[in-house]
C-alpha positions as CSV (number, residue, x, y, z in Angstrom):
1,X,-6.1,-25.4,0.2
2,X,-5.1,-22.4,1.3
3,X,-6.7,-19.1,2.9
4,X,-5.9,-15.6,1.9
5,X,-7.0,-12.5,4.1
6,X,-6.5,-8.8,3.3
7,X,-5.9,-5.5,5.4
8,X,-5.9,-1.7,4.2
9,X,-3.4,0.8,4.2
10,X,-2.1,4.2,3.5
11,X,0.8,5.3,2.4
12,X,3.1,7.6,1.6
13,X,6.1,8.8,-1.2
14,X,7.0,11.1,-4.0
15,X,5.4,9.6,-6.1
16,X,2.3,6.8,-6.7
17,X,4.9,4.0,-7.5
18,X,7.4,4.9,-4.6
19,X,4.4,5.4,-2.1
20,X,2.7,1.6,-2.8
21,X,6.2,0.7,-2.8
22,X,7.0,2.8,0.6
23,X,3.5,0.7,1.7
24,X,4.6,-2.7,0.4
25,X,7.7,-2.4,2.1
26,X,6.0,-2.5,5.0
27,X,3.1,-4.7,5.3
28,X,6.3,-7.1,4.2
29,X,7.7,-6.3,7.7
30,X,4.8,-8.2,9.3
31,X,2.5,-9.7,6.3
32,X,4.0,-13.1,5.1
33,X,3.0,-14.3,1.5
34,X,1.4,-11.3,0.2
35,X,0.1,-11.9,-2.7
36,X,-1.6,-8.8,-4.7
37,X,-2.1,-5.0,-3.0
38,X,-5.4,-3.4,-5.0
39,X,-5.1,0.5,-5.4
40,X,-8.7,1.7,-3.9
41,X,-7.5,5.7,-3.9
42,X,-5.2,7.8,-4.6
43,X,-4.8,11.6,-3.7
44,X,-1.1,14.3,-3.5
45,X,-0.8,16.9,-0.5
46,X,-0.2,20.3,-2.2
47,X,1.0,23.1,-1.0
48,X,2.1,26.1,-2.6
49,X,0.3,24.6,-6.0
50,X,2.6,21.8,-5.8
51,X,2.0,18.5,-5.3
52,X,4.4,17.8,-1.7
53,X,3.1,13.6,-1.3
54,X,1.3,10.8,-3.5
55,X,-1.2,9.2,-1.0
56,X,-2.2,5.9,-1.6
57,X,-5.3,3.6,-0.2
58,X,-4.5,0.3,-0.9
59,X,-5.7,-3.0,0.2
60,X,-2.2,-5.9,0.7
61,X,-4.0,-9.9,0.3
62,X,-2.0,-11.9,2.1
63,X,-1.9,-15.9,1.9
64,X,-2.3,-17.3,6.1
65,X,-0.2,-20.1,6.7
66,X,-0.5,-22.3,9.7
């Protein structure tokens, strides 16, 4: 039987996909057995009427190890 936990993180990138992958890459450095991410919210930083950065708030689910 396994037990899972989740944590919430915010990450940014030049695209939505880049922001998600950036957050997942960073989370993978300290969390083992990541199984899923859930993107809760997407926002964008705007400068001069143009999007300059995407931000995602997401939950990262991982399995606890013994």
